[in-house]
C-alpha positions, -999 to +999 in steps of 0.1 A: -476-379-378-511-383-376-535-412-371-565-409-390-591-435-397-618-432-426-644-448-416-667-450-448-705-454-448-711-447-483-723-469-511-714-445-540-681-459-559-669-423-565-675-412-526-657-437-519-627-435-544-623-400-524-619-419-487-591-439-508-575-409-526-573-387-491-561-421-476-532-428-500-524-389-501-523-391-462-502-420-459-476-412-485-474-380-463-463-402-435-495-401-417-507-437-401-541-442-416-567-467-419-600-473-437-632-494-425-661-501-447-692-502-427-725-497-435-733-492-474-700-492-484-692-530-474-713-534-511-682-521-524-658-547-520-667-570-547-669-541-568-636-528-563-623-565-565-639-575-595-630-540-613-591-541-597-604-506-588-571-490-588-568-466-556-588-494-537-560-520-550-533-495-539-549-490-505-551-528-497-515-537-509-505-511-486-524-526-456-545-493-451-576-510-447-587-520-413-617-540-425-653-546-434-681-544-410-695-578-408-728-574-397-737-551-429-719-573-452-742-603-447-773-579-443-763-565-479-753-603-489-717-595-496-702-617-470-689-642-492-673-619-515-657-599-485-646-632-473-629-640-507-614-605-506-592-614-480-601-583-456-604-587-420-641-592-410-647-569-379-676-574-356-662-557-322-695-538-317-726-559-315-711-573-347-708-540-363-670-524-369-663-500-339-647-471-335-636-472-297-604-493-305-593-465-326-600-436-306-585-457-275-549-458-303-553-419-308-568-422-339-587-391-355-618-406-368-635-391-403-667-405-413-679-401-447 
């Protein structure tokens, strides 16, 4: 079993969907998978929530989403929507979502 963290930076919906698809596929194959919304991707959280975007909803229901960057959510003015989504808010790296904890726990990091 592998441990994989998808560190999503893209604000493009269909590009981020590939993060979700891969995360779900790897999880279903028995791997430990986590997803972080960082950078421009944070603006997708309210979009995915409003649309009940299927791959996002599946990943959320399975607990694959580790969290959303606090600083980027504030800067992109989606912080209230992110809080309302119920996803964890991450700020361990100067207000941003860091990867050190995941590296220390043996995760392979994939940034897209």
